[in-house]
GUDREN-14176 format. One record per residue: x, y, z of N, C-alpha, C in turn. Coordinates in steps of 0.2 Angstrom, whole numbers. Layout:
! residues N
+-------+-------+-------+-------+-------+-------+-------+-------+-------+
:    nu :    nv :    nw :   cau :   cav :   caw :    cu :    cv :    cw :
+-------+-------+-------+-------+-------+-------+-------+-------+-------+
:     X :     Y :     Z :     X :     Y :     Z :     X :     Y :     Z :
...
+-------+-------+-------+-------+-------+-------+-------+-------+-------+
This chain:
! residues 311
+-------+-------+-------+-------+-------+-------+-------+-------+-------+
:    nu :    nv :    nw :   cau :   cav :   caw :    cu :    cv :    cw :
+-------+-------+-------+-------+-------+-------+-------+-------+-------+
:   552 :   362 :   824 :   548 :   360 :   816 :   545 :   355 :   817 :
:   539 :   355 :   814 :   535 :   350 :   815 :   535 :   346 :   807 :
:   531 :   339 :   807 :   532 :   335 :   801 :   527 :   338 :   795 :
:   525 :   341 :   798 :   520 :   344 :   793 :   523 :   352 :   789 :
:   526 :   355 :   794 :   530 :   358 :   791 :   537 :   359 :   787 :
:   540 :   353 :   789 :   544 :   349 :   785 :   541 :   349 :   778 :
:   535 :   345 :   777 :   533 :   343 :   770 :   531 :   350 :   765 :
:   530 :   355 :   769 :   527 :   362 :   765 :   534 :   365 :   762 :
:   540 :   363 :   763 :   545 :   366 :   762 :   548 :   360 :   754 :
:   549 :   364 :   749 :   550 :   359 :   742 :   558 :   358 :   745 :
:   560 :   353 :   741 :   566 :   347 :   740 :   568 :   352 :   732 :
:   574 :   356 :   732 :   577 :   357 :   726 :   581 :   351 :   725 :
:   580 :   349 :   718 :   584 :   344 :   716 :   583 :   342 :   707 :
:   589 :   339 :   703 :   589 :   338 :   698 :   587 :   331 :   696 :
:   584 :   331 :   689 :   585 :   324 :   687 :   589 :   324 :   680 :
:   595 :   320 :   679 :   598 :   322 :   674 :   600 :   315 :   667 :
:   596 :   318 :   662 :   595 :   313 :   656 :   601 :   313 :   652 :
:   608 :   308 :   653 :   613 :   309 :   650 :   612 :   305 :   642 :
:   614 :   307 :   636 :   611 :   303 :   632 :   620 :   305 :   627 :
:   621 :   299 :   623 :   627 :   296 :   620 :   625 :   299 :   612 :
:   630 :   298 :   608 :   630 :   299 :   599 :   624 :   295 :   596 :
:   622 :   291 :   599 :   616 :   287 :   595 :   610 :   290 :   596 :
:   611 :   294 :   601 :   604 :   297 :   604 :   601 :   292 :   610 :
:   605 :   288 :   613 :   602 :   283 :   617 :   603 :   287 :   625 :
:   596 :   287 :   628 :   596 :   291 :   636 :   599 :   285 :   642 :
:   602 :   284 :   647 :   605 :   283 :   650 :   600 :   281 :   657 :
:   598 :   276 :   659 :   592 :   275 :   664 :   596 :   272 :   670 :
:   594 :   274 :   676 :   595 :   267 :   683 :   589 :   266 :   685 :
:   590 :   260 :   690 :   585 :   259 :   696 :   588 :   257 :   702 :
:   586 :   259 :   708 :   586 :   259 :   714 :   582 :   260 :   718 :
:   584 :   257 :   724 :   579 :   258 :   729 :   575 :   265 :   730 :
:   578 :   270 :   730 :   573 :   277 :   731 :   568 :   276 :   728 :
:   567 :   273 :   721 :   560 :   274 :   717 :   558 :   267 :   716 :
:   558 :   263 :   721 :   555 :   256 :   720 :   556 :   253 :   714 :
:   563 :   253 :   713 :   567 :   248 :   707 :   565 :   250 :   702 :
:   561 :   256 :   699 :   559 :   260 :   695 :   565 :   263 :   687 :
:   565 :   263 :   683 :   570 :   268 :   679 :   567 :   274 :   679 :
:   573 :   277 :   682 :   573 :   286 :   682 :   579 :   287 :   680 :
:   579 :   293 :   678 :   588 :   297 :   679 :   591 :   298 :   684 :
:   598 :   297 :   682 :   604 :   301 :   689 :   599 :   305 :   691 :
:   600 :   306 :   698 :   597 :   312 :   701 :   599 :   315 :   707 :
:   599 :   319 :   710 :   600 :   322 :   718 :   597 :   327 :   720 :
:   599 :   329 :   725 :   597 :   335 :   730 :   602 :   341 :   727 :
:   600 :   346 :   725 :   605 :   353 :   725 :   607 :   354 :   732 :
:   614 :   356 :   733 :   616 :   358 :   738 :   616 :   365 :   739 :
:   618 :   368 :   745 :   618 :   374 :   745 :   624 :   378 :   742 :
:   624 :   382 :   739 :   629 :   386 :   735 :   629 :   383 :   728 :
:   627 :   378 :   725 :   624 :   375 :   720 :   621 :   377 :   715 :
:   623 :   377 :   708 :   618 :   381 :   702 :   613 :   372 :   702 :
:   607 :   371 :   698 :   607 :   365 :   695 :   611 :   359 :   690 :
:   614 :   366 :   686 :   621 :   361 :   682 :   624 :   360 :   684 :
:   628 :   362 :   691 :   634 :   360 :   693 :   630 :   353 :   698 :
:   624 :   354 :   700 :   624 :   347 :   706 :   622 :   342 :   700 :
:   621 :   344 :   693 :   619 :   338 :   689 :   626 :   335 :   687 :
:   633 :   339 :   687 :   638 :   335 :   685 :   640 :   332 :   690 :
:   639 :   334 :   697 :   643 :   332 :   701 :   639 :   326 :   702 :
:   630 :   323 :   702 :   627 :   317 :   704 :   629 :   312 :   697 :
:   630 :   312 :   692 :   630 :   308 :   686 :   640 :   305 :   688 :
:   643 :   310 :   692 :   648 :   307 :   693 :   651 :   303 :   700 :
:   646 :   306 :   704 :   646 :   301 :   711 :   644 :   295 :   708 :
:   636 :   294 :   706 :   634 :   288 :   704 :   637 :   285 :   699 :
:   640 :   287 :   694 :   639 :   284 :   687 :   648 :   284 :   686 :
:   650 :   288 :   688 :   659 :   288 :   687 :   659 :   292 :   681 :
:   655 :   295 :   678 :   654 :   300 :   671 :   657 :   306 :   671 :
:   659 :   308 :   666 :   660 :   315 :   666 :   658 :   318 :   658 :
:   651 :   323 :   660 :   647 :   325 :   658 :   647 :   333 :   654 :
:   645 :   335 :   649 :   644 :   341 :   647 :   638 :   344 :   644 :
:   640 :   350 :   642 :   633 :   353 :   639 :   626 :   353 :   641 :
:   625 :   356 :   649 :   620 :   356 :   653 :   613 :   360 :   648 :
:   608 :   356 :   647 :   605 :   359 :   645 :   595 :   360 :   649 :
:   594 :   364 :   652 :   586 :   361 :   657 :   580 :   362 :   652 :
:   577 :   355 :   653 :   572 :   353 :   648 :   566 :   358 :   651 :
:   565 :   356 :   658 :   559 :   358 :   661 :   561 :   359 :   668 :
:   557 :   364 :   673 :   555 :   362 :   680 :   549 :   359 :   680 :
:   549 :   355 :   685 :   541 :   350 :   687 :   541 :   351 :   696 :
:   536 :   350 :   698 :   534 :   348 :   705 :   534 :   342 :   706 :
:   536 :   338 :   710 :   533 :   331 :   711 :   533 :   331 :   719 :
:   525 :   332 :   720 :   523 :   331 :   725 :   520 :   325 :   729 :
:   522 :   322 :   734 :   519 :   316 :   738 :   519 :   309 :   732 :
:   525 :   307 :   729 :   527 :   303 :   724 :   525 :   295 :   728 :
:   521 :   292 :   726 :   521 :   285 :   730 :   526 :   280 :   727 :
:   528 :   281 :   721 :   535 :   278 :   721 :   541 :   279 :   723 :
:   541 :   285 :   726 :   547 :   287 :   732 :   548 :   284 :   738 :
:   554 :   283 :   740 :   553 :   278 :   748 :   552 :   283 :   754 :
:   553 :   288 :   752 :   551 :   293 :   758 :   543 :   296 :   757 :
:   538 :   294 :   759 :   531 :   299 :   758 :   532 :   306 :   760 :
:   526 :   308 :   757 :   525 :   317 :   760 :   533 :   320 :   755 :
:   536 :   320 :   752 :   540 :   324 :   749 :   538 :   328 :   745 :
:   541 :   335 :   744 :   539 :   337 :   739 :   547 :   340 :   734 :
:   547 :   338 :   729 :   554 :   340 :   724 :   551 :   346 :   719 :
:   555 :   350 :   719 :   557 :   354 :   715 :   562 :   353 :   710 :
:   559 :   349 :   705 :   565 :   346 :   701 :   567 :   351 :   693 :
:   573 :   350 :   693 :   575 :   352 :   686 :   577 :   347 :   682 :
:   575 :   345 :   678 :   575 :   341 :   672 :   581 :   341 :   668 :
:   586 :   340 :   668 :   593 :   343 :   663 :   597 :   337 :   658 :
:   595 :   340 :   653 :   599 :   333 :   647 :   607 :   334 :   647 :
:   613 :   331 :   647 :   618 :   332 :   646 :   620 :   327 :   642 :
:   628 :   328 :   641 :   630 :   324 :   633 :   638 :   320 :   637 :
:   640 :   317 :   635 :   646 :   313 :   639 :   651 :   315 :   636 :
:   656 :   316 :   639 :   664 :   320 :   636 :   666 :   317 :   632 :
:   666 :   310 :   634 :   670 :   304 :   629 :   665 :   298 :   629 :
:   665 :   296 :   624 :   658 :   292 :   622 :   664 :   284 :   624 :
:   669 :   285 :   625 :   674 :   277 :   629 :   672 :   275 :   635 :
:   670 :   282 :   640 :   672 :   281 :   648 :   668 :   274 :   649 :
:   669 :   271 :   654 :   667 :   265 :   658 :   662 :   267 :   663 :
:   657 :   265 :   665 :   653 :   266 :   669 :   654 :   262 :   678 :
:   655 :   268 :   682 :   656 :   262 :   686 :   652 :   266 :   691 :
:   647 :   261 :   693 :   640 :   265 :   698 :   642 :   264 :   704 :
:   637 :   269 :   708 :   639 :   268 :   716 :   632 :   262 :   717 :
:   636 :   256 :   720 :   632 :   251 :   722 :   627 :   252 :   726 :
:   627 :   259 :   731 :   622 :   261 :   736 :   616 :   264 :   733 :
:   618 :   268 :   726 :   611 :   271 :   724 :   608 :   267 :   716 :
:   614 :   264 :   715 :   613 :   261 :   708 :   611 :   252 :   708 :
:   606 :   250 :   707 :   605 :   243 :   706 :   608 :   240 :   698 :
:   605 :   245 :   695 :   607 :   243 :   688 :   605 :   249 :   683 :
:   610 :   249 :   679 :   608 :   253 :   674 :   609 :   251 :   666 :
:   605 :   256 :   661 :   605 :   253 :   656 :   606 :   260 :   651 :
:   606 :   259 :   644 :   606 :   264 :   639 :   600 :   261 :   634 :
:   595 :   266 :   634 :   589 :   264 :   631 :   587 :   269 :   623 :
:   586 :   267 :   620 :   583 :   271 :   613 :   574 :   275 :   615 :
:   574 :   281 :   616 :   570 :   284 :   618 :   562 :   280 :   617 :
:   561 :   278 :   611 :   554 :   275 :   608 :   554 :   268 :   612 :
:   559 :   265 :   614 :   558 :   259 :   617 :   558 :   259 :   624 :
:   561 :   267 :   627 :   561 :   268 :   634 :   553 :   268 :   636 :
:   549 :   273 :   631 :   544 :   274 :   634 :   538 :   269 :   635 :
:   541 :   262 :   631 :   536 :   258 :   631 :   536 :   253 :   638 :
:   542 :   253 :   643 :   543 :   251 :   646 :   538 :   251 :   654 :
:   535 :   246 :   655 :   531 :   244 :   662 :   534 :   249 :   668 :
:   540 :   247 :   669 :   543 :   249 :   676 :   547 :   256 :   676 :
:   544 :   260 :   671 :   548 :   268 :   669 :   544 :   271 :   676 :
:   547 :   276 :   680 :   543 :   280 :   683 :   539 :   285 :   679 :
:   533 :   286 :   680 :   528 :   289 :   677 :   530 :   297 :   675 :
:   535 :   301 :   677 :   534 :   309 :   677 :   542 :   306 :   672 :
:   547 :   302 :   674 :   551 :   301 :   668 :   548 :   300 :   661 :
:   544 :   295 :   660 :   540 :   292 :   654 :   539 :   301 :   650 :
:   537 :   304 :   654 :   533 :   310 :   651 :   538 :   314 :   648 :
:   545 :   314 :   653 :   548 :   318 :   651 :   551 :   316 :   643 :
:   553 :   309 :   644 :   556 :   305 :   637 :   551 :   306 :   632 :
:   545 :   307 :   634 :   540 :   307 :   628 :   539 :   314 :   624 :
:   541 :   318 :   628 :   539 :   325 :   626 :   545 :   327 :   624 :
:   551 :   325 :   627 :   558 :   329 :   624 :   563 :   324 :   619 :
:   562 :   318 :   620 :   566 :   313 :   615 :   562 :   310 :   611 :
:   555 :   311 :   609 :   551 :   307 :   605 :   548 :   312 :   601 :
:   543 :   315 :   603 :   540 :   318 :   601 :   542 :   325 :   597 :
:   547 :   328 :   601 :   549 :   334 :   600 :   555 :   330 :   594 :
:   557 :   326 :   594 :   562 :   324 :   589 :   557 :   321 :   582 :
:   552 :   320 :   583 :   548 :   319 :   578 :   545 :   325 :   576 :
:   544 :   330 :   579 :   541 :   337 :   577 :   547 :   341 :   574 :
:   552 :   341 :   575 :   559 :   345 :   572 :   562 :   342 :   566 :
:   560 :   335 :   565 :   563 :   332 :   560 :   559 :   334 :   554 :
:   564 :   335 :   550 :   562 :   337 :   542 :   558 :   334 :   538 :
:   560 :   328 :   539 :   557 :   322 :   533 :   550 :   318 :   536 :
:   547 :   322 :   545 :   542 :   319 :   547 :   535 :   325 :   545 :
:   538 :   331 :   540 :   533 :   335 :   540 :   531 :   334 :   532 :
:   526 :   336 :   530 :   522 :   334 :   523 :   525 :   340 :   520 :
:   526 :   340 :   514 :   530 :   346 :   510 :   524 :   346 :   506 :
:   521 :   352 :   504 :   517 :   355 :   500 :   519 :   355 :   493 :
:   526 :   360 :   493 :   529 :   360 :   486 :   533 :   357 :   483 :
:   535 :   351 :   487 :   541 :   349 :   487 :   544 :   347 :   480 :
:   538 :   345 :   476 :   539 :   343 :   470 :   542 :   350 :   464 :
:   539 :   355 :   466 :   541 :   362 :   463 :   547 :   365 :   464 :
:   549 :   364 :   472 :   557 :   366 :   474 :   561 :   361 :   472 :
:   559 :   354 :   471 :   563 :   349 :   469 :   568 :   351 :   460 :
:   563 :   353 :   455 :   560 :   355 :   450 :   566 :   361 :   450 :
:   563 :   366 :   453 :   568 :   373 :   454 :   575 :   371 :   455 :
:   576 :   366 :   461 :   582 :   365 :   465 :   588 :   362 :   458 :
:   584 :   357 :   453 :   587 :   354 :   448 :   590 :   360 :   443 :
:   585 :   363 :   442 :   586 :   370 :   436 :   593 :   373 :   440 :
:   592 :   375 :   445 :   597 :   378 :   446 :   604 :   375 :   447 :
:   603 :   371 :   449 :   608 :   366 :   449 :   613 :   364 :   442 :
:   608 :   363 :   436 :   609 :   362 :   429 :   612 :   369 :   427 :
:   609 :   374 :   429 :   612 :   381 :   428 :   620 :   381 :   431 :
:   621 :   380 :   437 :   627 :   379 :   438 :   631 :   375 :   437 :
:   630 :   370 :   435 :   636 :   366 :   433 :   635 :   368 :   425 :
:   633 :   370 :   420 :   632 :   375 :   414 :   641 :   380 :   415 :
:   637 :   384 :   419 :   641 :   390 :   421 :   649 :   386 :   425 :
:   648 :   382 :   428 :   656 :   380 :   429 :   660 :   377 :   422 :
:   655 :   374 :   419 :   656 :   370 :   412 :   659 :   377 :   408 :
:   658 :   382 :   408 :   659 :   387 :   404 :   664 :   391 :   405 :
:   664 :   391 :   413 :   670 :   395 :   416 :   676 :   391 :   416 :
:   675 :   383 :   415 :   681 :   379 :   414 :   683 :   380 :   407 :
:   679 :   379 :   403 :   682 :   383 :   394 :   685 :   388 :   393 :
:   681 :   391 :   397 :   686 :   399 :   397 :   692 :   400 :   399 :
:   695 :   397 :   404 :   699 :   395 :   408 :   705 :   392 :   403 :
:   702 :   386 :   398 :   708 :   385 :   394 :   708 :   389 :   389 :
:   702 :   393 :   387 :   704 :   395 :   380 :   709 :   401 :   382 :
:   709 :   405 :   388 :   712 :   409 :   390 :   720 :   408 :   390 :
:   722 :   402 :   392 :   727 :   398 :   394 :   730 :   398 :   386 :
:   727 :   395 :   381 :   728 :   396 :   373 :   731 :   401 :   372 :
:   725 :   405 :   372 :   730 :   413 :   370 :   734 :   415 :   373 :
:   735 :   413 :   379 :   742 :   417 :   382 :   746 :   413 :   380 :
:   747 :   406 :   377 :   752 :   405 :   374 :   754 :   405 :   368 :
:   749 :   407 :   363 :   749 :   411 :   358 :   753 :   416 :   358 :
:   750 :   422 :   363 :   754 :   428 :   363 :   761 :   427 :   365 :
:   763 :   423 :   369 :   770 :   423 :   369 :   774 :   418 :   364 :
:   772 :   415 :   361 :   776 :   414 :   353 :   775 :   419 :   349 :
:   768 :   422 :   348 :   768 :   429 :   343 :   774 :   433 :   346 :
:   774 :   434 :   353 :   780 :   440 :   354 :   787 :   438 :   354 :
:   789 :   431 :   356 :   795 :   428 :   353 :   796 :   428 :   346 :
:   790 :   425 :   342 :   792 :   428 :   333 :   795 :   434 :   333 :
:   791 :   439 :   336 :   791 :   447 :   334 :   799 :   449 :   335 :
:   802 :   447 :   342 :   808 :   449 :   343 :   814 :   443 :   340 :
:   812 :   437 :   337 :   818 :   434 :   333 :   817 :   438 :   327 :
:   811 :   441 :   325 :   808 :   445 :   317 :   813 :   450 :   317 :
:   812 :   454 :   322 :   818 :   460 :   324 :   826 :   459 :   322 :
:   828 :   453 :   325 :   833 :   452 :   326 :   837 :   450 :   319 :
:   834 :   446 :   317 :   835 :   442 :   309 :   840 :   445 :   305 :
:   837 :   452 :   303 :   841 :   456 :   298 :   847 :   458 :   302 :
:   848 :   460 :   309 :   855 :   459 :   313 :   860 :   453 :   311 :
:   857 :   448 :   312 :   860 :   443 :   311 :   862 :   443 :   303 :
:   858 :   441 :   299 :   861 :   441 :   294 :   864 :   446 :   292 :
:   865 :   452 :   294 :   872 :   456 :   292 :   878 :   454 :   293 :
:   876 :   451 :   302 :   884 :   449 :   304 :   884 :   443 :   302 :
:   881 :   439 :   298 :   882 :   432 :   294 :   886 :   435 :   289 :
:   885 :   441 :   285 :   888 :   443 :   277 :   896 :   445 :   280 :
:   896 :   450 :   287 :   904 :   453 :   287 :   908 :   447 :   288 :
:   905 :   442 :   290 :   910 :   436 :   290 :   913 :   432 :   285 :
:   910 :   435 :   278 :   911 :   431 :   273 :   917 :   436 :   269 :
:   918 :   442 :   272 :   923 :   448 :   269 :   929 :   444 :   269 :
:   931 :   444 :   261 :   941 :   440 :   259 :   945 :   446 :   260 :
:   950 :   444 :   266 :   955 :   449 :   266 :   962 :   447 :   264 :
:   963 :   443 :   257 :   969 :   439 :   254 :   972 :   444 :   251 :
:   965 :   447 :   247 :   971 :   455 :   242 :   974 :   458 :   247 :
:   980 :   458 :   247 :   986 :   462 :   250 :   984 :   470 :   248 :
:   983 :   471 :   241 :   982 :   479 :   239 :   977 :   481 :   242 :
:   971 :   479 :   243 :   965 :   482 :   245 :   963 :   479 :   254 :
:   968 :   478 :   257 :   967 :   474 :   263 :   966 :   482 :   269 :
:   970 :   485 :   267 :   966 :   490 :   275 :   962 :   493 :   273 :
:   959 :   496 :   266 :   952 :   497 :   264 :   947 :   493 :   266 :
:   948 :   488 :   264 :   943 :   482 :   267 :   941 :   481 :   275 :
:   946 :   480 :   278 :   946 :   483 :   285 :   943 :   488 :   288 :
:   944 :   492 :   284 :   940 :   501 :   285 :   932 :   499 :   285 :
:   930 :   497 :   280 :   925 :   496 :   280 :   921 :   490 :   282 :
:   925 :   484 :   285 :   922 :   480 :   288 :   922 :   481 :   293 :
:   925 :   486 :   297 :   924 :   491 :   304 :   918 :   494 :   303 :
:   918 :   497 :   298 :   911 :   501 :   299 :   905 :   497 :   297 :
:   906 :   492 :   294 :   900 :   488 :   293 :   898 :   484 :   299 :
:   904 :   482 :   306 :   901 :   478 :   311 :   899 :   485 :   317 :
:   902 :   491 :   315 :   898 :   497 :   319 :   894 :   497 :   317 :
:   890 :   496 :   310 :   884 :   499 :   309 :   878 :   492 :   312 :
:   882 :   486 :   311 :   877 :   480 :   316 :   875 :   481 :   323 :
:   881 :   483 :   326 :   880 :   486 :   332 :   877 :   491 :   335 :
:   875 :   496 :   331 :   870 :   501 :   330 :   863 :   496 :   327 :
:   864 :   495 :   324 :   857 :   489 :   323 :   855 :   485 :   327 :
:   859 :   482 :   331 :   858 :   478 :   337 :   855 :   481 :   343 :
:   858 :   488 :   345 :   858 :   490 :   350 :   849 :   495 :   347 :
:   848 :   496 :   342 :   841 :   499 :   341 :   836 :   493 :   342 :
:   838 :   488 :   342 :   832 :   483 :   343 :   832 :   484 :   349 :
:   836 :   480 :   354 :   835 :   481 :   361 :   832 :   487 :   363 :
:   835 :   493 :   361 :   828 :   500 :   362 :   822 :   500 :   362 :
:   821 :   497 :   355 :   814 :   495 :   354 :   811 :   492 :   358 :
:   814 :   489 :   363 :   811 :   483 :   367 :   812 :   486 :   374 :
:   814 :   490 :   374 :   815 :   495 :   382 :   820 :   493 :   385 :
:   826 :   491 :   381 :   832 :   488 :   386 :   837 :   494 :   386 :
:   839 :   495 :   391 :   844 :   501 :   393 :   849 :   498 :   395 :
:   854 :   500 :   395 :   862 :   500 :   398 :   862 :   503 :   405 :
:   863 :   500 :   408 :   866 :   504 :   416 :   873 :   506 :   415 :
:   871 :   513 :   418 :   877 :   516 :   418 :   882 :   515 :   423 :
:   888 :   514 :   422 :   894 :   513 :   426 :   899 :   518 :   429 :
:   904 :   518 :   424 :   909 :   522 :   425 :   908 :   531 :   429 :
:   910 :   531 :   434 :   909 :   538 :   437 :   901 :   539 :   442 :
:   897 :   532 :   442 :   893 :   533 :   446 :   895 :   531 :   452 :
:   892 :   532 :   459 :   891 :   529 :   465 :   889 :   521 :   465 :
:   893 :   517 :   467 :   890 :   509 :   469 :   884 :   509 :   471 :
:   879 :   503 :   467 :   873 :   503 :   469 :   871 :   495 :   470 :
:   872 :   492 :   474 :   871 :   484 :   475 :   864 :   482 :   470 :
:   859 :   485 :   470 :   853 :   482 :   466 :   857 :   483 :   458 :
:   861 :   488 :   457 :   863 :   488 :   448 :   869 :   486 :   448 :
:   873 :   486 :   452 :   881 :   484 :   450 :   884 :   478 :   455 :
:   887 :   475 :   452 :   891 :   469 :   455 :   898 :   470 :   456 :
:   901 :   473 :   462 :   908 :   474 :   464 :   914 :   468 :   463 :
:   917 :   468 :   457 :   923 :   461 :   459 :   927 :   463 :   461 :
:   930 :   470 :   461 :   936 :   472 :   465 :   936 :   477 :   467 :
:   942 :   479 :   470 :   942 :   488 :   471 :   949 :   491 :   469 :
:   948 :   498 :   468 :   955 :   500 :   466 :   956 :   507 :   468 :
:   965 :   508 :   472 :   964 :   514 :   475 :   964 :   520 :   469 :
:   961 :   526 :   472 :   959 :   531 :   468 :   959 :   536 :   471 :
:   959 :   543 :   468 :   958 :   550 :   471 :   948 :   551 :   470 :
:   947 :   548 :   468 :   938 :   549 :   468 :   937 :   547 :   474 :
:   930 :   549 :   478 :   927 :   547 :   480 :   925 :   539 :   484 :
:   925 :   535 :   488 :   926 :   530 :   489 :   919 :   528 :   487 :
:   919 :   521 :   484 :   914 :   518 :   482 :   911 :   520 :   475 :
:   914 :   526 :   473 :   914 :   526 :   464 :   917 :   523 :   460 :
:   912 :   520 :   457 :   914 :   516 :   452 :   921 :   519 :   443 :
:   926 :   516 :   445 :   931 :   520 :   441 :   933 :   513 :   434 :
:   930 :   508 :   434 :   929 :   504 :   430 :   924 :   499 :   427 :
:   922 :   497 :   421 :   917 :   493 :   421 :   920 :   487 :   416 :
:   919 :   481 :   419 :   920 :   475 :   418 :   916 :   473 :   412 :
:   910 :   472 :   414 :   904 :   469 :   410 :   898 :   475 :   410 :
:   894 :   474 :   405 :   890 :   478 :   403 :   883 :   477 :   408 :
:   879 :   479 :   410 :   873 :   478 :   413 :   867 :   481 :   409 :
:   862 :   477 :   411 :   856 :   480 :   408 :   848 :   481 :   412 :
:   845 :   484 :   409 :   839 :   483 :   413 :   831 :   484 :   407 :
:   824 :   480 :   408 :   822 :   482 :   402 :   815 :   482 :   406 :
:   812 :   487 :   404 :   806 :   490 :   407 :   808 :   493 :   414 :
:   813 :   495 :   415 :   815 :   497 :   421 :   817 :   492 :   427 :
:   816 :   485 :   423 :   818 :   480 :   429 :   824 :   476 :   427 :
:   830 :   476 :   431 :   836 :   474 :   431 :   836 :   467 :   428 :
:   839 :   464 :   421 :   840 :   459 :   419 :   847 :   457 :   419 :
:   852 :   461 :   419 :   859 :   458 :   420 :   862 :   464 :   425 :
:   866 :   463 :   430 :   869 :   468 :   434 :   876 :   469 :   431 :
:   879 :   475 :   430 :   885 :   477 :   429 :   890 :   475 :   433 :
:   896 :   471 :   430 :   901 :   470 :   435 :   906 :   475 :   433 :
:   908 :   477 :   439 :   912 :   484 :   441 :   918 :   483 :   446 :
:   923 :   489 :   446 :   927 :   490 :   450 :   927 :   496 :   452 :
:   927 :   495 :   459 :   926 :   501 :   463 :   931 :   506 :   467 :
:   931 :   511 :   468 :   937 :   515 :   471 :   938 :   513 :   478 :
:   943 :   515 :   480 :   945 :   513 :   488 :   951 :   520 :   491 :
:   950 :   522 :   497 :   953 :   527 :   497 :   961 :   526 :   497 :
:   965 :   529 :   496 :   973 :   527 :   496 :   977 :   526 :   503 :
:   979 :   523 :   504 :   982 :   521 :   512 :   988 :   526 :   513 :
+-------+-------+-------+-------+-------+-------+-------+-------+-------+
């Protein structure tokens, strides 16, 4: 292959613009580009993608780990005077990449890199010793593009109107928040009042029962002539109070749990003992303490004795 034929074949390559969180761009200087500021770069090897080449070149030349490759542009660099080898046609992929870790230390390859430096893009385009195509890329993608996409560099024709509308919406939202907060407080107060009224209603229902029970305790049994008659009447009075008490409980949907003769149910009963019986095993034979439900919910389990088979 002649030299002329070699010149006709483009060399695929990459230029890698490494950026940090400050928005600064990392540039290097070396012999290949006559000590001008250029990005890290190199030839794409067989089997590599431009992105893979970019990762490799940055690692080899600067010892850095980078990520998130973004191809900015593909350009042709033909017969660049600044390049050390004349008559070369580069098919270059300009790629932007970010640091994996901002605390990485640069470990440059002295054979490729004489100097490296982080530049603010606006400062970089003012450098006299920057390679011309590098300057164009920096200007297009890191300076002008940044301004172009910055909201604060656009002239807003209706900003005042939108600002007033935003303030109005904000005020409405704040008023709605305040109304909602007041409503929550009002509901809490009402709920507390409902609880108090409910307790008061229950107490009002039980006060007559309490009054009758108190009266029953004032009965005098000293008169021996009428003791039996008084005891009978007193017992009837107590039975009435019990019925009155139970009526109040039923009005509040309290029910007594069935026990004797029922099959033991752990959700309703608590077995405190077993007793030999002819009844089927686990049948309740005695009630020790009554249990109750309210509106179908157990509020006190019944304590019972259950049957077991005779040995």
